[in-house]
PDB file with one MODEL, atoms N, CA, C and O in Angstrom:
MODEL        1
ATOM      1  N   UNK A   1      18.484  50.529 -19.532  1.00  0.00           N
ATOM      2  CA  UNK A   1      18.225  49.543 -20.552  1.00  0.00           C
ATOM      3  C   UNK A   1      17.027  48.993 -20.366  1.00  0.00           C
ATOM      4  O   UNK A   1      17.542  48.003 -19.845  1.00  0.00           O
ATOM      5  N   UNK A   2      15.736  48.712 -20.318  1.00  0.00           N
ATOM      6  CA  UNK A   2      14.691  48.058 -20.402  1.00  0.00           C
ATOM      7  C   UNK A   2      15.103  46.757 -21.156  1.00  0.00           C
ATOM      8  O   UNK A   2      15.447  46.569 -22.323  1.00  0.00           O
ATOM      9  N   UNK A   3      14.929  45.801 -19.933  1.00  0.00           N
ATOM     10  CA  UNK A   3      14.740  44.098 -20.588  1.00  0.00           C
ATOM     11  C   UNK A   3      13.972  43.428 -20.493  1.00  0.00           C
ATOM     12  O   UNK A   3      13.366  42.950 -21.452  1.00  0.00           O
ATOM     13  N   UNK A   4      13.810  43.248 -19.634  1.00  0.00           N
ATOM     14  CA  UNK A   4      12.626  42.226 -18.255  1.00  0.00           C
ATOM     15  C   UNK A   4      11.129  43.269 -17.565  1.00  0.00           C
ATOM     16  O   UNK A   4      11.113  44.410 -17.103  1.00  0.00           O
ATOM     17  N   UNK A   5      10.131  42.358 -17.751  1.00  0.00           N
ATOM     18  CA  UNK A   5       8.726  42.929 -16.781  1.00  0.00           C
ATOM     19  C   UNK A   5       9.571  44.045 -14.905  1.00  0.00           C
ATOM     20  O   UNK A   5      10.679  44.005 -14.371  1.00  0.00           O
ATOM     21  N   UNK A   6       8.946  44.424 -14.748  1.00  0.00           N
ATOM     22  CA  UNK A   6       9.523  45.000 -13.456  1.00  0.00           C
ATOM     23  C   UNK A   6       9.099  44.721 -12.494  1.00  0.00           C
ATOM     24  O   UNK A   6       9.557  45.034 -11.396  1.00  0.00           O
ATOM     25  N   UNK A   7       8.095  44.047 -12.719  1.00  0.00           N
ATOM     26  CA  UNK A   7       7.330  42.849 -11.592  1.00  0.00           C
ATOM     27  C   UNK A   7       8.168  41.859 -11.347  1.00  0.00           C
ATOM     28  O   UNK A   7       8.028  40.889 -12.092  1.00  0.00           O
ATOM     29  N   UNK A   8       9.452  41.748 -10.101  1.00  0.00           N
ATOM     30  CA  UNK A   8      10.658  40.953 -10.132  1.00  0.00           C
ATOM     31  C   UNK A   8      10.234  39.203 -10.697  1.00  0.00           C
ATOM     32  O   UNK A   8      10.779  38.376 -11.428  1.00  0.00           O
ATOM     33  N   UNK A   9       8.888  39.264  -9.828  1.00  0.00           N
ATOM     34  CA  UNK A   9       8.339  37.799  -9.727  1.00  0.00           C
ATOM     35  C   UNK A   9       8.048  36.963 -11.419  1.00  0.00           C
ATOM     36  O   UNK A   9       7.671  35.812 -11.639  1.00  0.00           O
ATOM     37  N   UNK A  10       8.410  38.110 -12.428  1.00  0.00           N
ATOM     38  CA  UNK A  10       8.204  37.761 -13.992  1.00  0.00           C
ATOM     39  C   UNK A  10       8.924  38.018 -14.155  1.00  0.00           C
ATOM     40  O   UNK A  10       9.688  38.915 -13.796  1.00  0.00           O
ATOM     41  N   UNK A  11       8.871  36.586 -15.344  1.00  0.00           N
ATOM     42  CA  UNK A  11      10.146  36.326 -16.392  1.00  0.00           C
ATOM     43  C   UNK A  11      10.018  36.793 -18.037  1.00  0.00           C
ATOM     44  O   UNK A  11      10.319  36.117 -19.021  1.00  0.00           O
ATOM     45  N   UNK A  12       9.699  37.597 -18.010  1.00  0.00           N
ATOM     46  CA  UNK A  12       8.951  38.700 -19.570  1.00  0.00           C
ATOM     47  C   UNK A  12       9.929  39.344 -20.492  1.00  0.00           C
ATOM     48  O   UNK A  12       9.764  40.517 -20.827  1.00  0.00           O
ATOM     49  N   UNK A  13      10.796  38.740 -20.858  1.00  0.00           N
ATOM     50  CA  UNK A  13      11.761  40.246 -21.810  1.00  0.00           C
ATOM     51  C   UNK A  13      11.131  40.786 -21.791  1.00  0.00           C
ATOM     52  O   UNK A  13      10.252  40.720 -20.932  1.00  0.00           O
ATOM     53  N   UNK A  14      11.168  41.971 -23.024  1.00  0.00           N
ATOM     54  CA  UNK A  14      10.995  43.177 -22.970  1.00  0.00           C
ATOM     55  C   UNK A  14      11.566  43.369 -24.710  1.00  0.00           C
ATOM     56  O   UNK A  14      12.383  44.263 -24.936  1.00  0.00           O
ATOM     57  N   UNK A  15      11.070  42.472 -25.868  1.00  0.00           N
ATOM     58  CA  UNK A  15      11.322  42.750 -27.242  1.00  0.00           C
ATOM     59  C   UNK A  15      10.231  43.611 -27.846  1.00  0.00           C
ATOM     60  O   UNK A  15      10.210  43.804 -29.061  1.00  0.00           O
ATOM     61  N   UNK A  16       9.225  44.191 -26.944  1.00  0.00           N
ATOM     62  CA  UNK A  16       8.264  44.894 -28.480  1.00  0.00           C
ATOM     63  C   UNK A  16       7.304  45.909 -27.613  1.00  0.00           C
ATOM     64  O   UNK A  16       6.469  45.351 -26.900  1.00  0.00           O
ATOM     65  N   UNK A  17       7.351  47.705 -27.603  1.00  0.00           N
ATOM     66  CA  UNK A  17       6.674  47.996 -27.073  1.00  0.00           C
ATOM     67  C   UNK A  17       4.995  47.552 -27.118  1.00  0.00           C
ATOM     68  O   UNK A  17       4.353  47.119 -26.161  1.00  0.00           O
ATOM     69  N   UNK A  18       4.579  47.749 -28.267  1.00  0.00           N
ATOM     70  CA  UNK A  18       3.330  46.987 -28.073  1.00  0.00           C
ATOM     71  C   UNK A  18       3.230  46.156 -26.926  1.00  0.00           C
ATOM     72  O   UNK A  18       2.208  46.474 -26.317  1.00  0.00           O
ATOM     73  N   UNK A  19       3.834  45.235 -26.364  1.00  0.00           N
ATOM     74  CA  UNK A  19       3.821  43.806 -25.755  1.00  0.00           C
ATOM     75  C   UNK A  19       3.930  44.464 -24.771  1.00  0.00           C
ATOM     76  O   UNK A  19       5.123  44.384 -24.478  1.00  0.00           O
ATOM     77  N   UNK A  20       3.447  45.062 -24.078  1.00  0.00           N
ATOM     78  CA  UNK A  20       2.845  45.885 -22.771  1.00  0.00           C
ATOM     79  C   UNK A  20       2.701  46.976 -22.438  1.00  0.00           C
ATOM     80  O   UNK A  20       2.087  47.779 -23.140  1.00  0.00           O
ATOM     81  N   UNK A  21       3.444  47.412 -20.813  1.00  0.00           N
ATOM     82  CA  UNK A  21       3.407  49.084 -20.832  1.00  0.00           C
ATOM     83  C   UNK A  21       4.891  49.883 -20.457  1.00  0.00           C
ATOM     84  O   UNK A  21       5.830  49.456 -19.785  1.00  0.00           O
ATOM     85  N   UNK A  22       4.819  50.497 -20.780  1.00  0.00           N
ATOM     86  CA  UNK A  22       6.396  51.551 -20.444  1.00  0.00           C
ATOM     87  C   UNK A  22       5.925  52.416 -20.501  1.00  0.00           C
ATOM     88  O   UNK A  22       5.093  52.874 -21.283  1.00  0.00           O
ATOM     89  N   UNK A  23       6.939  53.169 -18.713  1.00  0.00           N
ATOM     90  CA  UNK A  23       6.403  53.498 -17.765  1.00  0.00           C
ATOM     91  C   UNK A  23       8.067  54.439 -17.579  1.00  0.00           C
ATOM     92  O   UNK A  23       9.220  54.024 -17.462  1.00  0.00           O
ATOM     93  N   UNK A  24       7.648  55.434 -17.613  1.00  0.00           N
ATOM     94  CA  UNK A  24       9.191  57.210 -17.873  1.00  0.00           C
ATOM     95  C   UNK A  24       8.607  57.632 -16.682  1.00  0.00           C
ATOM     96  O   UNK A  24       7.427  57.982 -16.709  1.00  0.00           O
ATOM     97  N   UNK A  25       9.690  57.677 -14.891  1.00  0.00           N
ATOM     98  CA  UNK A  25       9.910  58.410 -13.922  1.00  0.00           C
ATOM     99  C   UNK A  25      10.856  58.888 -13.107  1.00  0.00           C
ATOM    100  O   UNK A  25      11.992  58.428 -12.988  1.00  0.00           O
ATOM    101  N   UNK A  26      10.394  59.820 -12.537  1.00  0.00           N
ATOM    102  CA  UNK A  26      11.173  60.255 -12.385  1.00  0.00           C
ATOM    103  C   UNK A  26      12.107  59.886 -11.261  1.00  0.00           C
ATOM    104  O   UNK A  26      12.255  60.861 -10.525  1.00  0.00           O
ATOM    105  N   UNK A  27      12.662  59.030 -10.937  1.00  0.00           N
ATOM    106  CA  UNK A  27      12.975  58.581  -9.856  1.00  0.00           C
ATOM    107  C   UNK A  27      13.511  60.165  -8.469  1.00  0.00           C
ATOM    108  O   UNK A  27      12.916  60.086  -7.394  1.00  0.00           O
ATOM    109  N   UNK A  28      14.187  60.975  -8.570  1.00  0.00           N
ATOM    110  CA  UNK A  28      14.199  61.722  -7.739  1.00  0.00           C
ATOM    111  C   UNK A  28      13.623  63.110  -7.964  1.00  0.00           C
ATOM    112  O   UNK A  28      14.326  63.978  -8.482  1.00  0.00           O
ATOM    113  N   UNK A  29      12.524  63.325  -7.639  1.00  0.00           N
ATOM    114  CA  UNK A  29      11.787  64.148  -7.965  1.00  0.00           C
ATOM    115  C   UNK A  29      12.162  65.485  -7.052  1.00  0.00           C
ATOM    116  O   UNK A  29      12.570  65.519  -5.891  1.00  0.00           O
ATOM    117  N   UNK A  30      12.019  66.042  -7.523  1.00  0.00           N
ATOM    118  CA  UNK A  30      12.604  67.216  -6.507  1.00  0.00           C
ATOM    119  C   UNK A  30      11.510  68.871  -6.565  1.00  0.00           C
ATOM    120  O   UNK A  30      10.856  69.434  -7.443  1.00  0.00           O
ATOM    121  N   UNK A  31      11.858  69.175  -4.903  1.00  0.00           N
ATOM    122  CA  UNK A  31      10.132  70.058  -4.731  1.00  0.00           C
ATOM    123  C   UNK A  31      10.879  71.737  -5.851  1.00  0.00           C
ATOM    124  O   UNK A  31      10.159  72.725  -5.712  1.00  0.00           O
ATOM    125  N   UNK A  32      11.814  71.901  -6.554  1.00  0.00           N
ATOM    126  CA  UNK A  32      11.816  72.986  -7.076  1.00  0.00           C
ATOM    127  C   UNK A  32      11.639  72.469  -8.911  1.00  0.00           C
ATOM    128  O   UNK A  32      12.546  71.976  -9.582  1.00  0.00           O
ATOM    129  N   UNK A  33      10.213  72.763  -9.392  1.00  0.00           N
ATOM    130  CA  UNK A  33       9.989  72.677 -10.590  1.00  0.00           C
ATOM    131  C   UNK A  33      10.396  73.075 -11.582  1.00  0.00           C
ATOM    132  O   UNK A  33       9.725  73.178 -12.608  1.00  0.00           O
ATOM    133  N   UNK A  34      11.819  73.435 -11.437  1.00  0.00           N
ATOM    134  CA  UNK A  34      12.601  74.173 -12.677  1.00  0.00           C
ATOM    135  C   UNK A  34      13.419  72.858 -12.679  1.00  0.00           C
ATOM    136  O   UNK A  34      13.540  72.360 -13.798  1.00  0.00           O
ATOM    137  N   UNK A  35      13.784  72.443 -12.041  1.00  0.00           N
ATOM    138  CA  UNK A  35      15.411  70.891 -11.752  1.00  0.00           C
ATOM    139  C   UNK A  35      14.039  69.685 -12.711  1.00  0.00           C
ATOM    140  O   UNK A  35      12.946  70.179 -12.989  1.00  0.00           O
ATOM    141  N   UNK A  36      14.199  68.895 -12.910  1.00  0.00           N
ATOM    142  CA  UNK A  36      14.216  67.433 -13.162  1.00  0.00           C
ATOM    143  C   UNK A  36      15.266  66.771 -12.150  1.00  0.00           C
ATOM    144  O   UNK A  36      16.398  66.854 -11.674  1.00  0.00           O
ATOM    145  N   UNK A  37      13.711  65.839 -12.176  1.00  0.00           N
ATOM    146  CA  UNK A  37      15.128  64.765 -11.436  1.00  0.00           C
ATOM    147  C   UNK A  37      15.424  63.615 -12.688  1.00  0.00           C
ATOM    148  O   UNK A  37      14.960  63.722 -13.823  1.00  0.00           O
ATOM    149  N   UNK A  38      16.192  62.636 -12.272  1.00  0.00           N
ATOM    150  CA  UNK A  38      16.500  62.051 -13.650  1.00  0.00           C
ATOM    151  C   UNK A  38      15.910  60.953 -13.582  1.00  0.00           C
ATOM    152  O   UNK A  38      15.560  60.371 -12.556  1.00  0.00           O
ATOM    153  N   UNK A  39      15.725  60.502 -15.070  1.00  0.00           N
ATOM    154  CA  UNK A  39      14.571  59.756 -15.840  1.00  0.00           C
ATOM    155  C   UNK A  39      14.588  58.266 -16.086  1.00  0.00           C
ATOM    156  O   UNK A  39      15.380  57.878 -16.946  1.00  0.00           O
ATOM    157  N   UNK A  40      13.719  57.223 -15.369  1.00  0.00           N
ATOM    158  CA  UNK A  40      13.940  56.313 -15.143  1.00  0.00           C
ATOM    159  C   UNK A  40      12.692  55.290 -16.095  1.00  0.00           C
ATOM    160  O   UNK A  40      11.462  55.262 -16.061  1.00  0.00           O
ATOM    161  N   UNK A  41      13.763  54.501 -16.932  1.00  0.00           N
ATOM    162  CA  UNK A  41      12.352  53.630 -18.110  1.00  0.00           C
ATOM    163  C   UNK A  41      12.482  52.377 -17.706  1.00  0.00           C
ATOM    164  O   UNK A  41      13.541  51.766 -17.569  1.00  0.00           O
ATOM    165  N   UNK A  42      10.708  51.742 -17.388  1.00  0.00           N
ATOM    166  CA  UNK A  42      10.014  50.555 -16.942  1.00  0.00           C
ATOM    167  C   UNK A  42       9.054  50.157 -17.379  1.00  0.00           C
ATOM    168  O   UNK A  42       8.337  50.936 -18.008  1.00  0.00           O
ATOM    169  N   UNK A  43       8.716  48.946 -17.231  1.00  0.00           N
ATOM    170  CA  UNK A  43       8.271  47.496 -17.748  1.00  0.00           C
ATOM    171  C   UNK A  43       7.506  46.831 -17.679  1.00  0.00           C
ATOM    172  O   UNK A  43       8.109  45.797 -17.965  1.00  0.00           O
ATOM    173  N   UNK A  44       6.311  46.487 -17.466  1.00  0.00           N
ATOM    174  CA  UNK A  44       5.250  45.663 -16.955  1.00  0.00           C
ATOM    175  C   UNK A  44       4.604  44.536 -18.241  1.00  0.00           C
ATOM    176  O   UNK A  44       3.432  44.644 -18.603  1.00  0.00           O
ATOM    177  N   UNK A  45       5.300  43.749 -18.688  1.00  0.00           N
ATOM    178  CA  UNK A  45       4.543  43.025 -19.572  1.00  0.00           C
ATOM    179  C   UNK A  45       2.769  43.169 -19.487  1.00  0.00           C
ATOM    180  O   UNK A  45       2.125  43.627 -18.543  1.00  0.00           O
ATOM    181  N   UNK A  46       2.345  42.729 -20.535  1.00  0.00           N
ATOM    182  CA  UNK A  46       0.572  41.970 -20.815  1.00  0.00           C
ATOM    183  C   UNK A  46       0.489  42.309 -19.886  1.00  0.00           C
ATOM    184  O   UNK A  46       0.217  43.389 -19.361  1.00  0.00           O
ATOM    185  N   UNK A  47       0.998  40.312 -19.231  1.00  0.00           N
ATOM    186  CA  UNK A  47       0.421  40.031 -18.364  1.00  0.00           C
ATOM    187  C   UNK A  47       0.235  40.846 -17.333  1.00  0.00           C
ATOM    188  O   UNK A  47      -0.943  40.899 -16.981  1.00  0.00           O
ATOM    189  N   UNK A  48       1.279  41.774 -16.468  1.00  0.00           N
ATOM    190  CA  UNK A  48       1.450  42.038 -15.703  1.00  0.00           C
ATOM    191  C   UNK A  48       0.489  43.631 -16.087  1.00  0.00           C
ATOM    192  O   UNK A  48      -0.573  43.937 -15.543  1.00  0.00           O
ATOM    193  N   UNK A  49       0.758  43.934 -16.478  1.00  0.00           N
ATOM    194  CA  UNK A  49      -0.045  45.408 -17.045  1.00  0.00           C
ATOM    195  C   UNK A  49      -1.345  45.693 -17.064  1.00  0.00           C
ATOM    196  O   UNK A  49      -1.847  46.773 -17.376  1.00  0.00           O
ATOM    197  N   UNK A  50      -2.110  44.322 -16.590  1.00  0.00           N
ATOM    198  CA  UNK A  50      -3.563  44.537 -16.588  1.00  0.00           C
ATOM    199  C   UNK A  50      -4.660  44.424 -15.352  1.00  0.00           C
ATOM    200  O   UNK A  50      -5.884  44.544 -15.298  1.00  0.00           O
ATOM    201  N   UNK A  51      -3.099  43.989 -13.905  1.00  0.00           N
ATOM    202  CA  UNK A  51      -3.505  43.691 -12.578  1.00  0.00           C
ATOM    203  C   UNK A  51      -2.427  44.665 -11.837  1.00  0.00           C
ATOM    204  O   UNK A  51      -2.265  44.902 -10.640  1.00  0.00           O
ATOM    205  N   UNK A  52      -1.476  45.333 -13.469  1.00  0.00           N
ATOM    206  CA  UNK A  52      -0.265  46.335 -12.068  1.00  0.00           C
ATOM    207  C   UNK A  52       0.484  47.236 -12.855  1.00  0.00           C
ATOM    208  O   UNK A  52       0.947  47.117 -13.989  1.00  0.00           O
ATOM    209  N   UNK A  53       0.538  48.911 -11.371  1.00  0.00           N
ATOM    210  CA  UNK A  53       0.852  49.295 -12.250  1.00  0.00           C
ATOM    211  C   UNK A  53       2.284  49.382 -11.698  1.00  0.00           C
ATOM    212  O   UNK A  53       2.900  48.316 -11.676  1.00  0.00           O
ATOM    213  N   UNK A  54       2.816  50.313 -11.319  1.00  0.00           N
ATOM    214  CA  UNK A  54       3.864  51.613 -10.984  1.00  0.00           C
ATOM    215  C   UNK A  54       3.357  52.839 -10.354  1.00  0.00           C
ATOM    216  O   UNK A  54       2.597  53.701 -10.795  1.00  0.00           O
ATOM    217  N   UNK A  55       3.960  52.717  -9.206  1.00  0.00           N
ATOM    218  CA  UNK A  55       4.153  53.934  -8.502  1.00  0.00           C
ATOM    219  C   UNK A  55       5.522  54.688  -7.658  1.00  0.00           C
ATOM    220  O   UNK A  55       6.463  54.073  -7.158  1.00  0.00           O
ATOM    221  N   UNK A  56       5.335  56.102  -7.667  1.00  0.00           N
ATOM    222  CA  UNK A  56       6.705  56.514  -7.036  1.00  0.00           C
ATOM    223  C   UNK A  56       6.611  56.614  -5.468  1.00  0.00           C
ATOM    224  O   UNK A  56       6.102  57.693  -5.165  1.00  0.00           O
ATOM    225  N   UNK A  57       6.990  55.709  -4.172  1.00  0.00           N
ATOM    226  CA  UNK A  57       6.681  55.740  -3.152  1.00  0.00           C
ATOM    227  C   UNK A  57       8.089  57.013  -2.287  1.00  0.00           C
ATOM    228  O   UNK A  57       9.232  56.585  -2.126  1.00  0.00           O
ATOM    229  N   UNK A  58       7.706  58.514  -1.839  1.00  0.00           N
ATOM    230  CA  UNK A  58       9.175  58.963  -1.531  1.00  0.00           C
ATOM    231  C   UNK A  58       9.738  57.616  -0.937  1.00  0.00           C
ATOM    232  O   UNK A  58      10.203  56.720  -1.642  1.00  0.00           O
ATOM    233  N   UNK A  59       9.632  57.563   0.651  1.00  0.00           N
ATOM    234  CA  UNK A  59      10.235  56.743   1.264  1.00  0.00           C
ATOM    235  C   UNK A  59      10.532  55.716   0.498  1.00  0.00           C
ATOM    236  O   UNK A  59      11.518  55.617   1.229  1.00  0.00           O
ATOM    237  N   UNK A  60      10.666  54.761  -0.333  1.00  0.00           N
ATOM    238  CA  UNK A  60      11.191  53.541  -0.997  1.00  0.00           C
ATOM    239  C   UNK A  60      11.697  53.938  -2.244  1.00  0.00           C
ATOM    240  O   UNK A  60      12.896  53.755  -2.458  1.00  0.00           O
ATOM    241  N   UNK A  61      10.817  54.573  -3.306  1.00  0.00           N
ATOM    242  CA  UNK A  61      11.290  54.724  -4.206  1.00  0.00           C
ATOM    243  C   UNK A  61       9.966  54.207  -5.006  1.00  0.00           C
ATOM    244  O   UNK A  61       8.838  54.209  -4.515  1.00  0.00           O
ATOM    245  N   UNK A  62      10.445  53.557  -6.937  1.00  0.00           N
ATOM    246  CA  UNK A  62       9.347  53.109  -7.983  1.00  0.00           C
ATOM    247  C   UNK A  62       9.215  52.391  -6.819  1.00  0.00           C
ATOM    248  O   UNK A  62       9.964  52.441  -5.844  1.00  0.00           O
ATOM    249  N   UNK A  63       7.899  51.496  -7.011  1.00  0.00           N
ATOM    250  CA  UNK A  63       7.267  50.136  -7.184  1.00  0.00           C
ATOM    251  C   UNK A  63       6.603  49.638  -7.682  1.00  0.00           C
ATOM    252  O   UNK A  63       6.703  49.960  -8.866  1.00  0.00           O
ATOM    253  N   UNK A  64       5.648  48.746  -7.498  1.00  0.00           N
ATOM    254  CA  UNK A  64       5.031  47.334  -8.493  1.00  0.00           C
ATOM    255  C   UNK A  64       4.296  47.750  -7.667  1.00  0.00           C
ATOM    256  O   UNK A  64       4.747  48.159  -6.597  1.00  0.00           O
ATOM    257  N   UNK A  65       2.580  47.759  -8.023  1.00  0.00           N
ATOM    258  CA  UNK A  65       1.159  47.596  -6.953  1.00  0.00           C
ATOM    259  C   UNK A  65       0.377  47.279  -7.728  1.00  0.00           C
ATOM    260  O   UNK A  65       0.699  47.318  -8.916  1.00  0.00           O
ATOM    261  N   UNK A  66      -0.783  46.899  -7.391  1.00  0.00           N
ATOM    262  CA  UNK A  66      -1.909  46.550  -7.660  1.00  0.00           C
ATOM    263  C   UNK A  66      -2.972  47.365  -7.713  1.00  0.00           C
ATOM    264  O   UNK A  66      -3.633  47.789  -6.766  1.00  0.00           O
ATOM    265  N   UNK A  67      -3.201  47.700  -9.624  1.00  0.00           N
ATOM    266  CA  UNK A  67      -3.880  48.576  -9.720  1.00  0.00           C
ATOM    267  C   UNK A  67      -5.364  48.534  -8.738  1.00  0.00           C
ATOM    268  O   UNK A  67      -5.765  47.538  -8.136  1.00  0.00           O
ATOM    269  N   UNK A  68      -6.098  50.020  -8.768  1.00  0.00           N
ATOM    270  CA  UNK A  68      -6.567  50.155  -8.505  1.00  0.00           C
ATOM    271  C   UNK A  68      -7.671  49.183  -8.640  1.00  0.00           C
ATOM    272  O   UNK A  68      -7.678  48.920  -9.843  1.00  0.00           O
ATOM    273  N   UNK A  69      -8.738  48.411  -7.984  1.00  0.00           N
ATOM    274  CA  UNK A  69     -10.218  48.685  -8.111  1.00  0.00           C
ATOM    275  C   UNK A  69      -9.574  46.747  -9.154  1.00  0.00           C
ATOM    276  O   UNK A  69      -9.908  46.491 -10.311  1.00  0.00           O
ATOM    277  N   UNK A  70      -9.129  46.273  -8.707  1.00  0.00           N
ATOM    278  CA  UNK A  70      -8.680  45.091  -8.840  1.00  0.00           C
ATOM    279  C   UNK A  70      -8.833  43.954  -7.847  1.00  0.00           C
ATOM    280  O   UNK A  70      -9.425  43.926  -6.769  1.00  0.00           O
ATOM    281  N   UNK A  71      -8.244  43.159  -8.400  1.00  0.00           N
ATOM    282  CA  UNK A  71      -8.903  42.004  -6.446  1.00  0.00           C
ATOM    283  C   UNK A  71      -7.311  40.903  -6.748  1.00  0.00           C
ATOM    284  O   UNK A  71      -6.789  39.939  -7.308  1.00  0.00           O
ATOM    285  N   UNK A  72      -7.196  42.109  -5.785  1.00  0.00           N
ATOM    286  CA  UNK A  72      -5.713  41.569  -4.611  1.00  0.00           C
ATOM    287  C   UNK A  72      -5.522  39.623  -4.914  1.00  0.00           C
ATOM    288  O   UNK A  72      -6.184  38.610  -4.688  1.00  0.00           O
ATOM    289  N   UNK A  73      -3.838  40.081  -5.711  1.00  0.00           N
ATOM    290  CA  UNK A  73      -3.687  38.788  -5.909  1.00  0.00           C
ATOM    291  C   UNK A  73      -2.547  38.515  -4.696  1.00  0.00           C
ATOM    292  O   UNK A  73      -2.461  38.918  -3.536  1.00  0.00           O
ATOM    293  N   UNK A  74      -1.708  37.624  -5.543  1.00  0.00           N
ATOM    294  CA  UNK A  74      -0.621  37.556  -4.577  1.00  0.00           C
ATOM    295  C   UNK A  74       0.934  37.852  -4.717  1.00  0.00           C
ATOM    296  O   UNK A  74       1.942  37.481  -4.116  1.00  0.00           O
ATOM    297  N   UNK A  75       0.615  38.842  -5.977  1.00  0.00           N
ATOM    298  CA  UNK A  75       2.491  39.315  -6.262  1.00  0.00           C
ATOM    299  C   UNK A  75       2.027  39.818  -4.684  1.00  0.00           C
ATOM    300  O   UNK A  75       1.080  39.934  -3.907  1.00  0.00           O
ATOM    301  N   UNK A  76       3.931  40.077  -4.930  1.00  0.00           N
ATOM    302  CA  UNK A  76       4.482  40.774  -3.600  1.00  0.00           C
ATOM    303  C   UNK A  76       3.991  42.703  -4.434  1.00  0.00           C
ATOM    304  O   UNK A  76       3.888  43.177  -5.566  1.00  0.00           O
ATOM    305  N   UNK A  77       3.828  43.219  -2.913  1.00  0.00           N
ATOM    306  CA  UNK A  77       4.702  44.769  -3.771  1.00  0.00           C
ATOM    307  C   UNK A  77       6.015  45.179  -3.279  1.00  0.00           C
ATOM    308  O   UNK A  77       6.160  45.336  -2.067  1.00  0.00           O
ATOM    309  N   UNK A  78       6.900  45.353  -4.010  1.00  0.00           N
ATOM    310  CA  UNK A  78       8.194  45.019  -4.080  1.00  0.00           C
ATOM    311  C   UNK A  78       8.781  46.552  -4.774  1.00  0.00           C
ATOM    312  O   UNK A  78       8.806  47.014  -5.915  1.00  0.00           O
ATOM    313  N   UNK A  79       9.161  46.963  -3.611  1.00  0.00           N
ATOM    314  CA  UNK A  79      10.407  48.874  -4.315  1.00  0.00           C
ATOM    315  C   UNK A  79      11.131  48.099  -6.020  1.00  0.00           C
ATOM    316  O   UNK A  79      11.738  47.088  -6.372  1.00  0.00           O
ATOM    317  N   UNK A  80      10.947  48.508  -6.219  1.00  0.00           N
ATOM    318  CA  UNK A  80      11.771  48.774  -7.565  1.00  0.00           C
ATOM    319  C   UNK A  80      13.864  48.070  -7.703  1.00  0.00           C
ATOM    320  O   UNK A  80      14.672  47.182  -7.974  1.00  0.00           O
ATOM    321  N   UNK A  81      13.509  49.686  -7.149  1.00  0.00           N
ATOM    322  CA  UNK A  81      15.137  50.679  -7.023  1.00  0.00           C
ATOM    323  C   UNK A  81      15.914  49.810  -6.668  1.00  0.00           C
ATOM    324  O   UNK A  81      16.751  49.239  -7.367  1.00  0.00           O
ATOM    325  N   UNK A  82      15.585  49.589  -5.073  1.00  0.00           N
ATOM    326  CA  UNK A  82      15.876  48.658  -3.944  1.00  0.00           C
ATOM    327  C   UNK A  82      16.478  46.904  -4.742  1.00  0.00           C
ATOM    328  O   UNK A  82      17.691  46.723  -4.854  1.00  0.00           O
ATOM    329  N   UNK A  83      15.459  45.776  -5.220  1.00  0.00           N
ATOM    330  CA  UNK A  83      15.333  45.194  -5.872  1.00  0.00           C
ATOM    331  C   UNK A  83      16.556  44.850  -7.443  1.00  0.00           C
ATOM    332  O   UNK A  83      17.167  43.859  -7.841  1.00  0.00           O
ATOM    333  N   UNK A  84      16.436  46.055  -7.842  1.00  0.00           N
ATOM    334  CA  UNK A  84      17.274  46.160  -8.993  1.00  0.00           C
ATOM    335  C   UNK A  84      18.989  46.060  -8.898  1.00  0.00           C
ATOM    336  O   UNK A  84      19.929  45.614  -9.557  1.00  0.00           O
ATOM    337  N   UNK A  85      18.709  46.852  -7.499  1.00  0.00           N
ATOM    338  CA  UNK A  85      20.404  47.018  -7.172  1.00  0.00           C
ATOM    339  C   UNK A  85      20.735  45.679  -6.789  1.00  0.00           C
ATOM    340  O   UNK A  85      21.832  45.249  -7.147  1.00  0.00           O
ATOM    341  N   UNK A  86      19.761  44.748  -5.939  1.00  0.00           N
ATOM    342  CA  UNK A  86      20.168  43.887  -5.252  1.00  0.00           C
ATOM    343  C   UNK A  86      21.033  42.873  -6.218  1.00  0.00           C
ATOM    344  O   UNK A  86      22.069  42.219  -6.088  1.00  0.00           O
ATOM    345  N   UNK A  87      20.014  43.098  -7.307  1.00  0.00           N
ATOM    346  CA  UNK A  87      20.499  42.019  -8.515  1.00  0.00           C
ATOM    347  C   UNK A  87      21.743  42.102  -9.199  1.00  0.00           C
ATOM    348  O   UNK A  87      22.492  41.243  -9.665  1.00  0.00           O
ATOM    349  N   UNK A  88      21.800  43.902  -9.125  1.00  0.00           N
ATOM    350  CA  UNK A  88      22.756  44.209 -10.325  1.00  0.00           C
ATOM    351  C   UNK A  88      24.024  43.627  -8.806  1.00  0.00           C
ATOM    352  O   UNK A  88      25.021  43.018  -9.197  1.00  0.00           O
ATOM    353  N   UNK A  89      23.877  43.873  -7.098  1.00  0.00           N
ATOM    354  CA  UNK A  89      24.913  43.426  -6.620  1.00  0.00           C
ATOM    355  C   UNK A  89      24.823  41.512  -7.343  1.00  0.00           C
ATOM    356  O   UNK A  89      25.401  41.140  -8.364  1.00  0.00           O
ATOM    357  N   UNK A  90      24.087  40.778  -6.584  1.00  0.00           N
ATOM    358  CA  UNK A  90      24.259  39.878  -7.541  1.00  0.00           C
ATOM    359  C   UNK A  90      25.513  39.614  -8.801  1.00  0.00           C
ATOM    360  O   UNK A  90      26.577  39.012  -8.945  1.00  0.00           O
ATOM    361  N   UNK A  91      24.589  40.497  -9.552  1.00  0.00           N
ATOM    362  CA  UNK A  91      25.434  39.817 -11.386  1.00  0.00           C
ATOM    363  C   UNK A  91      26.693  40.882 -10.876  1.00  0.00           C
ATOM    364  O   UNK A  91      27.440  41.145 -11.819  1.00  0.00           O
ATOM    365  N   UNK A  92      26.946  41.317 -10.034  1.00  0.00           N
ATOM    366  CA  UNK A  92      28.242  41.744 -10.406  1.00  0.00           C
ATOM    367  C   UNK A  92      29.627  41.295  -9.046  1.00  0.00           C
ATOM    368  O   UNK A  92      30.790  41.618  -8.806  1.00  0.00           O
ATOM    369  N   UNK A  93      28.768  40.555  -8.580  1.00  0.00           N
ATOM    370  CA  UNK A  93      29.166  39.739  -7.202  1.00  0.00           C
ATOM    371  C   UNK A  93      30.035  38.399  -8.316  1.00  0.00           C
ATOM    372  O   UNK A  93      31.215  38.056  -8.395  1.00  0.00           O
ATOM    373  N   UNK A  94      28.492  37.833  -9.200  1.00  0.00           N
ATOM    374  CA  UNK A  94      29.317  36.517  -9.756  1.00  0.00           C
ATOM    375  C   UNK A  94      30.307  36.869 -10.981  1.00  0.00           C
ATOM    376  O   UNK A  94      30.988  35.983 -11.498  1.00  0.00           O
TER     377      UNK A  94
ENDMDL
END
């Protein structure tokens, strides 16, 4: 379930579909087009979605990146799946 902005540096909470951009991405795409990968949902808040988007990087998974033709900011580009795992591990340890 999507609850916060996919940009780990953002604290925005997901409340409404119209307030940002919702992404549906295959987390493990396969080369066989008849077999679908697992679908994961990610959300970028309105502020983050104006300058950022999500991409699938085969080596790193889904990650936040700066949109083309947008001036670079100081926001880090972080592999989302790895970051989510770190967060989940922190929550389970607590």
